[in-house]
DRENDO-1510 file (C-alpha; in Angstrom, 1 decimal, always signed):
<recs>
REC; n; res; u; v; w
REC; 1; MET; +0.0; +0.0; +0.0 .
REC; 2; GLN; +1.3; +3.4; -0.9 .
REC; 3; HIS; +0.5; +7.0; +0.2 .
REC; 4; ASN; -1.4; +8.0; -2.9 .
REC; 5; ASP; -4.9; +9.0; -4.1 .
REC; 6; ASP; -6.5; +5.5; -4.0 .
REC; 7; PHE; -9.1; +6.6; -1.5 .
REC; 8; LYS; -10.2; +9.7; -3.4 .
REC; 9; ASP; -13.6; +8.2; -4.5 .
REC; 10; ILE; -14.1; +6.1; -1.4 .
REC; 11; ASP; -17.0; +7.0; +1.0 .
REC; 12; ILE; -16.2; +4.5; +3.8 .
REC; 13; ALA; -13.0; +2.6; +4.4 .
REC; 14; PHE; -13.0; -0.3; +6.9 .
REC; 15; THR; -9.5; -0.8; +8.2 .
REC; 16; SER; -8.2; -3.8; +10.2 .
REC; 17; ALA; -4.5; -4.1; +9.6 .
REC; 18; GLY; -3.1; -3.3; +13.1 .
REC; 19; ALA; -2.5; -0.1; +15.0 .
REC; 20; GLY; +0.8; +0.7; +13.3 .
REC; 21; THR; -0.6; +0.5; +9.8 .
REC; 22; SER; -3.7; +2.5; +10.8 .
REC; 23; LYS; -1.7; +5.3; +12.3 .
REC; 24; GLU; +0.6; +5.4; +9.2 .
REC; 25; PHE; -2.2; +5.5; +6.6 .
REC; 26; ALA; -4.9; +7.4; +8.4 .
REC; 27; GLU; -4.2; +10.7; +6.7 .
REC; 28; THR; -3.9; +9.1; +3.3 .
REC; 29; ILE; -7.3; +7.4; +3.8 .
REC; 30; THR; -9.2; +10.4; +5.1 .
REC; 31; LYS; -7.7; +13.3; +3.2 .
REC; 32; TYR; -10.4; +13.3; +0.5 .
REC; 33; GLY; -13.3; +12.8; +2.9 .
REC; 34; ALA; -13.5; +9.1; +3.3 .
REC; 35; VAL; -14.7; +7.9; +6.7 .
REC; 36; MET; -12.2; +5.6; +8.3 .
REC; 37; ILE; -13.8; +3.0; +10.5 .
REC; 38; ASP; -10.8; +1.4; +12.2 .
REC; 39; ASN; -10.8; -1.9; +14.0 .
REC; 40; SER; -7.4; -1.5; +15.7 .
REC; 41; SER; -6.5; +0.0; +19.0 .
REC; 42; ALA; -4.7; +3.0; +17.4 .
REC; 43; PHE; -7.3; +5.7; +18.0 .
REC; 44; ARG; -9.8; +4.3; +20.6 .
REC; 45; MET; -8.9; +6.6; +23.4 .
REC; 46; ASP; -8.1; +9.7; +21.4 .
REC; 47; ASP; -10.4; +12.6; +22.4 .
REC; 48; ASP; -11.1; +13.6; +18.8 .
REC; 49; VAL; -12.0; +10.1; +17.6 .
REC; 50; PRO; -15.4; +8.7; +18.5 .
REC; 51; LEU; -15.5; +5.1; +19.9 .
REC; 52; VAL; -18.8; +3.7; +18.8 .
REC; 53; VAL; -21.2; +0.8; +19.5 .
REC; 54; PRO; -24.4; +1.7; +17.5 .
REC; 55; GLU; -26.7; +0.2; +20.1 .
REC; 56; CYS; -25.2; +2.6; +22.7 .
REC; 57; ASN; -23.9; +5.8; +21.1 .
REC; 58; ALA; -24.5; +5.8; +17.4 .
REC; 59; GLU; -24.7; +9.6; +17.3 .
REC; 60; ASP; -21.1; +9.9; +18.5 .
REC; 61; ALA; -20.1; +8.8; +15.0 .
REC; 62; LEU; -21.4; +12.1; +13.5 .
REC; 63; ASN; -18.7; +14.1; +15.3 .
REC; 64; ARG; -15.4; +12.9; +13.9 .
REC; 65; PRO; -12.9; +15.8; +13.4 .
REC; 66; ARG; -10.3; +13.6; +11.9 .
REC; 67; GLY; -12.6; +11.5; +9.8 .
REC; 68; ILE; -11.9; +8.5; +11.9 .
REC; 69; ILE; -14.3; +6.3; +13.9 .
REC; 70; ALA; -12.8; +3.7; +16.2 .
REC; 71; ASN; -14.3; +0.2; +16.6 .
REC; 72; PRO; -13.9; -0.9; +20.3 .
REC; 73; ASN; -12.3; -3.9; +21.8 .
REC; 74; CYS; -14.4; -7.1; +21.3 .
REC; 75; THR; -15.0; -7.9; +25.0 .
REC; 76; THR; -16.1; -4.3; +25.7 .
REC; 77; ILE; -18.5; -4.2; +22.7 .
REC; 78; MET; -20.3; -7.4; +23.8 .
REC; 79; MET; -20.6; -6.2; +27.4 .
REC; 80; VAL; -21.9; -2.6; +26.7 .
REC; 81; VAL; -24.6; -3.9; +24.3 .
REC; 82; VAL; -26.1; -5.7; +27.3 .
REC; 83; LEU; -25.3; -3.0; +29.9 .
REC; 84; GLN; -27.1; -0.2; +27.9 .
REC; 85; PRO; -30.7; -1.5; +28.4 .
REC; 86; LEU; -29.9; -1.8; +32.1 .
REC; 87; GLU; -28.4; +1.6; +32.3 .
REC; 88; ASN; -31.6; +2.9; +30.8 .
REC; 89; ILE; -33.5; +1.6; +33.8 .
REC; 90; SER; -31.0; +2.7; +36.5 .
REC; 91; HIS; -27.5; +4.2; +36.3 .
REC; 92; ILE; -24.8; +1.6; +36.6 .
REC; 93; LYS; -22.3; +2.7; +39.3 .
REC; 94; ARG; -19.9; -0.3; +39.3 .
REC; 95; ILE; -19.0; -3.2; +37.0 .
REC; 96; HIS; -17.0; -6.4; +37.7 .
REC; 97; VAL; -16.4; -8.7; +34.9 .
REC; 98; SER; -14.5; -11.9; +34.2 .
REC; 99; SER; -14.1; -12.8; +30.6 .
REC; 100; TYR; -13.6; -16.3; +29.1 .
REC; 101; GLN; -12.0; -15.6; +25.8 .
REC; 102; SER; -11.6; -18.2; +23.0 .
REC; 103; ALA; -8.5; -19.0; +21.0 .
REC; 104; SER; -10.0; -17.2; +18.0 .
REC; 105; GLY; -9.5; -13.9; +19.8 .
REC; 106; ALA; -5.8; -14.3; +19.0 .
REC; 107; GLY; -6.3; -15.0; +15.4 .
REC; 108; ALA; -6.5; -18.0; +13.0 .
REC; 109; ALA; -3.0; -19.1; +13.8 .
REC; 110; ALA; -4.0; -19.4; +17.5 .
REC; 111; MET; -7.0; -21.5; +16.6 .
REC; 112; ALA; -4.8; -23.8; +14.6 .
REC; 113; GLU; -2.3; -24.0; +17.5 .
REC; 114; LEU; -5.0; -25.0; +20.0 .
REC; 115; GLN; -6.2; -27.8; +17.6 .
REC; 116; GLN; -2.6; -28.8; +17.1 .
REC; 117; GLN; -2.0; -29.0; +20.9 .
REC; 118; TYR; -5.0; -31.3; +21.4 .
REC; 119; LYS; -3.7; -33.5; +18.5 .
REC; 120; GLU; -0.2; -33.7; +20.1 .
REC; 121; MET; -1.7; -34.6; +23.4 .
REC; 122; VAL; -3.7; -37.5; +21.9 .
REC; 123; GLU; -0.9; -38.8; +19.6 .
REC; 124; GLU; +2.2; -38.0; +21.6 .
REC; 125; GLY; +1.1; -37.5; +25.2 .
REC; 126; GLU; +2.5; -34.0; +25.5 .
REC; 127; VAL; +2.2; -30.6; +23.9 .
REC; 128; LYS; +5.2; -29.4; +21.9 .
REC; 129; THR; +3.7; -26.4; +20.0 .
REC; 130; ILE; +3.4; -23.2; +22.2 .
REC; 131; LYS; +3.9; -20.1; +20.1 .
REC; 132; LYS; +0.8; -17.9; +20.2 .
REC; 133; PHE; +0.1; -18.1; +23.9 .
REC; 134; PRO; +2.4; -17.7; +26.9 .
REC; 135; HIS; +1.5; -21.2; +28.0 .
REC; 136; GLN; -0.2; -24.4; +26.8 .
REC; 137; LEU; -3.9; -23.6; +26.2 .
REC; 138; ALA; -5.2; -27.1; +25.6 .
REC; 139; TYR; -6.7; -28.5; +28.8 .
REC; 140; ASN; -5.9; -25.2; +30.5 .
REC; 141; VAL; -7.0; -21.6; +31.1 .
REC; 142; ILE; -4.5; -18.7; +31.1 .
REC; 143; PRO; -5.3; -15.7; +33.3 .
REC; 144; GLN; -3.6; -13.3; +30.9 .
REC; 145; ILE; -4.6; -11.6; +27.7 .
REC; 146; ASP; -2.2; -8.9; +26.4 .
REC; 147; VAL; +0.7; -7.5; +28.4 .
REC; 148; PHE; +0.7; -6.5; +32.1 .
REC; 149; GLN; +0.5; -2.9; +33.1 .
REC; 150; PRO; +2.2; -1.3; +36.1 .
REC; 151; ASN; -1.1; -1.6; +38.1 .
REC; 152; GLY; -1.2; -5.3; +37.7 .
REC; 153; TYR; -4.0; -5.3; +35.1 .
REC; 154; THR; -3.4; -6.3; +31.5 .
REC; 155; LYS; -4.0; -4.0; +28.5 .
REC; 156; GLU; -7.1; -6.0; +27.7 .
REC; 157; GLU; -8.5; -5.4; +31.2 .
REC; 158; MET; -7.7; -1.7; +31.0 .
REC; 159; LYS; -9.4; -1.5; +27.6 .
REC; 160; MET; -12.6; -2.7; +29.3 .
REC; 161; TYR; -12.3; +0.0; +32.0 .
REC; 162; ASN; -11.5; +2.9; +29.7 .
REC; 163; GLU; -13.6; +2.0; +26.7 .
REC; 164; THR; -16.8; +1.3; +28.7 .
REC; 165; ARG; -16.6; +4.8; +30.2 .
REC; 166; LYS; -16.1; +6.5; +26.8 .
REC; 167; ILE; -18.8; +4.6; +24.9 .
REC; 168; MET; -21.5; +4.8; +27.5 .
REC; 169; HIS; -20.5; +8.4; +28.7 .
REC; 170; THR; -20.5; +7.1; +32.2 .
REC; 171; ASP; -18.5; +7.5; +35.4 .
REC; 172; ALA; -18.9; +3.7; +36.1 .
REC; 173; LYS; -15.7; +1.9; +37.0 .
REC; 174; CYS; -15.1; -1.5; +35.5 .
REC; 175; SER; -12.8; -4.0; +37.1 .
REC; 176; ALA; -12.0; -6.8; +34.8 .
REC; 177; MET; -10.2; -10.2; +34.8 .
REC; 178; CYS; -9.6; -11.4; +31.3 .
REC; 179; VAL; -8.9; -15.1; +30.8 .
REC; 180; ARG; -8.0; -17.2; +27.8 .
REC; 181; VAL; -9.9; -20.5; +27.7 .
REC; 182; SER; -9.7; -23.5; +25.4 .
REC; 183; SER; -12.9; -22.9; +23.4 .
REC; 184; LEU; -12.3; -22.4; +19.7 .
REC; 185; ARG; -14.7; -19.6; +18.9 .
REC; 186; SER; -16.8; -17.0; +20.8 .
REC; 187; HIS; -16.1; -15.2; +24.0 .
REC; 188; SER; -18.1; -15.3; +27.2 .
REC; 189; GLU; -18.3; -13.1; +30.2 .
REC; 190; SER; -19.6; -13.2; +33.8 .
REC; 191; VAL; -20.8; -9.7; +34.7 .
REC; 192; TRP; -21.7; -8.2; +38.0 .
REC; 193; ILE; -23.2; -4.7; +38.2 .
REC; 194; GLU; -24.3; -2.3; +40.9 .
REC; 195; THR; -27.0; +0.2; +40.0 .
REC; 196; GLU; -28.2; +3.3; +41.8 .
REC; 197; LYS; -31.7; +1.7; +42.3 .
REC; 198; PRO; -32.5; -2.0; +42.5 .
REC; 199; ILE; -33.5; -3.7; +39.3 .
REC; 200; SER; -35.5; -6.8; +39.5 .
REC; 201; VAL; -34.6; -10.0; +37.6 .
REC; 202; GLU; -37.8; -9.7; +35.7 .
REC; 203; GLU; -37.1; -6.1; +34.7 .
REC; 204; ALA; -33.6; -6.9; +33.6 .
REC; 205; GLN; -34.7; -9.9; +31.6 .
REC; 206; LYS; -37.5; -7.9; +29.9 .
REC; 207; ALA; -35.1; -5.1; +29.0 .
REC; 208; ILE; -32.4; -7.4; +27.7 .
REC; 209; ALA; -34.9; -9.4; +25.6 .
REC; 210; ALA; -36.2; -6.2; +24.0 .
REC; 211; ALA; -32.7; -4.6; +23.4 .
REC; 212; PRO; -31.3; -4.5; +19.9 .
REC; 213; GLY; -28.4; -6.9; +19.4 .
REC; 214; CYS; -29.3; -9.0; +22.5 .
REC; 215; THR; -31.0; -12.4; +22.7 .
REC; 216; LEU; -32.2; -13.7; +26.1 .
REC; 217; VAL; -31.5; -17.4; +26.6 .
REC; 218; ASP; -32.3; -17.8; +30.2 .
REC; 219; ASP; -34.1; -21.0; +31.4 .
REC; 220; PRO; -31.7; -22.6; +34.0 .
REC; 221; ALA; -34.4; -25.0; +35.2 .
REC; 222; ASN; -34.1; -26.7; +31.8 .
REC; 223; LEU; -30.3; -26.2; +31.6 .
REC; 224; VAL; -30.7; -23.4; +29.0 .
REC; 225; TYR; -28.1; -20.7; +28.9 .
REC; 226; PRO; -25.7; -19.3; +26.3 .
REC; 227; MET; -22.5; -21.3; +25.4 .
REC; 228; PRO; -19.7; -20.6; +22.9 .
REC; 229; LEU; -20.5; -23.7; +20.9 .
REC; 230; GLU; -24.0; -22.3; +20.1 .
REC; 231; THR; -23.2; -18.6; +19.8 .
REC; 232; ALA; -20.3; -19.0; +17.3 .
REC; 233; GLY; -21.2; -17.6; +13.9 .
REC; 234; LYS; -24.2; -15.6; +15.1 .
REC; 235; ASP; -24.6; -11.9; +15.2 .
REC; 236; ASP; -26.3; -11.2; +18.6 .
REC; 237; VAL; -24.9; -11.2; +22.1 .
REC; 238; PHE; -26.7; -14.0; +24.0 .
REC; 239; VAL; -27.5; -13.5; +27.7 .
REC; 240; GLY; -28.6; -15.9; +30.5 .
REC; 241; ARG; -28.2; -16.7; +34.2 .
REC; 242; VAL; -29.7; -13.3; +35.1 .
REC; 243; ARG; -30.1; -13.1; +38.9 .
REC; 244; LYS; -29.7; -10.9; +41.9 .
REC; 245; ASP; -26.3; -10.4; +43.4 .
REC; 246; LEU; -26.4; -12.0; +46.9 .
REC; 247; SER; -23.8; -9.6; +48.2 .
REC; 248; ASP; -25.5; -6.3; +47.1 .
REC; 249; GLU; -29.1; -5.4; +47.2 .
REC; 250; ASN; -28.6; -3.1; +44.2 .
REC; 251; GLY; -26.6; -5.7; +42.3 .
REC; 252; LEU; -27.3; -7.9; +39.4 .
REC; 253; THR; -25.2; -10.6; +37.8 .
REC; 254; PHE; -25.5; -12.3; +34.4 .
REC; 255; TRP; -23.7; -14.4; +31.8 .
REC; 256; LEU; -23.2; -13.5; +28.2 .
REC; 257; SER; -21.7; -15.2; +25.2 .
REC; 258; GLY; -21.1; -14.0; +21.6 .
REC; 259; ASP; -19.0; -14.3; +18.5 .
REC; 260; GLN; -16.3; -11.7; +19.0 .
REC; 261; ILE; -15.4; -11.8; +15.3 .
REC; 262; ARG; -19.0; -10.9; +14.5 .
REC; 263; LYS; -20.4; -8.4; +17.0 .
REC; 264; GLY; -17.1; -8.0; +18.6 .
REC; 265; ALA; -15.4; -6.7; +15.4 .
REC; 266; ALA; -16.7; -7.0; +11.9 .
REC; 267; LEU; -20.5; -6.6; +12.4 .
REC; 268; ASN; -20.1; -3.6; +14.7 .
REC; 269; ALA; -17.9; -1.9; +12.1 .
REC; 270; VAL; -20.5; -2.6; +9.4 .
REC; 271; GLN; -23.3; -1.3; +11.6 .
REC; 272; ILE; -21.5; +2.0; +12.1 .
REC; 273; GLY; -21.2; +2.3; +8.3 .
REC; 274; GLU; -24.9; +1.4; +7.9 .
REC; 275; TYR; -25.8; +4.1; +10.4 .
REC; 276; LEU; -23.8; +6.8; +8.6 .
REC; 277; ILE; -25.5; +5.8; +5.3 .
REC; 278; LYS; -28.9; +5.8; +6.9 .
REC; 279; VAL; -28.6; +9.3; +8.3 .
REC; 280; GLY; -26.8; +10.6; +5.2 .
REC; 281; ASN; -23.6; +11.4; +6.9 .
REC; 282; VAL; -21.1; +10.3; +4.3 .
REC; 283; LYS; -19.7; +12.4; +1.5 .
</recs>
């Protein structure tokens, strides 16, 4: 790719080539008015770049001084889609979340490595291939996604803290523990929230079921709840195990699962583009 006029007649450019490439080519892509919808981490926390999940803050996409709209981190996207209908009932003050992130979050090579590890275990009795993850993932969980920061949290965990506040325009604080698990596709999350006023389980279920981008799958009596095997390849974020937090009268807890390549990345970017076209906000 060269710094030329290739984007002169482009209305919307979807970019997903890594933060370094996005930063290098942003000016080239946007100089003739193309809207750059970027899937990297390059611009997410820049004050003059909107960070958008259409179900939460679509209008933010209309104010883009640099012609760039950032696509958030996958785990953040899936969580805020479910938080928004609850925020509409009562302000969320505090969020605790543990993520269970599949191998696909680290790319196709990581998925292949997980499959190779299981093959090696069966055929050779031990894992020999460990490249994409800091430890063996097969028959294991790894409590680290991305690099550790001085405060003891990883970059992935800090993304959930910072991006949630920016997307939802909230003062809520989000404490996250992000874990790599040996599922192949789709991420899941256990989420605890504290709201200003109590929200009943029935209110929460009704709001989630009616919210765009959400599907309620919540019938524990019949062992029905979302799982990665069933959410892979689907667009919505699936929610179950909605219940009161026993430690907090203003607390709720729930489980979600969704395809982080769909809603967590590609679909969200396309929805941003669709919104801009719908409101006539492209050149």
